[in-house]
C-alpha positions, 0 to 999 in steps of 0.5 A: 291317632289311628283310623278305622275305615268302616265299609259296612255293617254287621247284622242288626241284631248282632250290632244291637247286642254286641257292637259293629265291625269297628267295635270288634276291631278296636277291641283287639287293637290294644289302643284306647278308643279315644285314639281311634277315628272311625269314618263310615265311608257309606255316609262320610267323606274320608279325611284330606289328611293321611296323618295317622299312625295306621289305617284299618279297613273293616269288612262289609256285606257288600261285594267289591265287584258291585263297584259302589261309588263310595267303595271306588272312592275309598279304593282311590284314597287307600291307593294314595295312603299306600303311596304315602307309606302310611301303614294300612291293613284291610280285613275281608272286604277291606282286604279285597278292596285294598287288592283292587285298589293296588291292581289286583282282581276280586271276584267270587271264589270258584269253590264257593263261600268259606265259613266257620273256623279253619286252619291257615298256614304261614308262608316262608315270606311271613317268617320275615314279616314284621307283623306276622313273623311271631305267629305259629306256623299253623293257626285257627281263624274265623272266615266268612266270605264269598269273594276273594282276591283272585289275583294279587297286585304286582309285587305283593307277597303271600303271607298266609294260605290254606288249601281253599284260599291261596291269598288269606293274607298278603303284604304289598311294599313295606306298609300295606297288608290284606287279611281275608280271614277275620282277626276281629271275630270271636267265637260268638260272632263266628257262630252267628255268621254260621247260623246266618248262612247255614243254607250255604253249608253242606253240614251246618252242624259240623261247621258250627261245632268246629267254631272255637276261639282264635287267639293267635288271629286276634293278636294280629290287630295288636301286632299291626298297631305295635308296628305302626307306633315303633 
């Protein structure tokens, strides 16, 4: 059984017609839905057991720096999961929450929001990483974030970056990954997020026109799940 830790909700109209964060994530995990437990941590308690193949943490519209009680409890639970060597992957808010849980720092990105579809690059460490190593050197990803993991936990290694975001993906130890970009988004979802945040953009039309599918990024969730069951 896999666990998806649901930390928030997408926009209401998008969820109504296209599902929510956990649905998008499960779509690309490559496992049967009946083999995935979803826990909404804003409403439910996390399990006492850590007996899962792997744990994935969704995005959220909240901010890690708000230090919500449910978020801080989740951070502590994730820290214990990592200590028990359960494979963990956090996405966007999940990435930032994982960094926070393990001793990194999270805050607003000094350059402002990153929104749309952008290029990212693998680092030398990624070439040796069991989840990232088969990805191309440069690939396209969907992004939608205001905050970032400004400093990583001690001992973490950077796997993916670009000129805007130096910590687009990291690994901590052998079994914990944080991913700032959105491997669960497709182009339709990304366009909706661009339109919803167009007031933050210098050129909304240019950003919207650059949105495209990101198959390499989408494959990452399946690669993580394959790693978990080896």
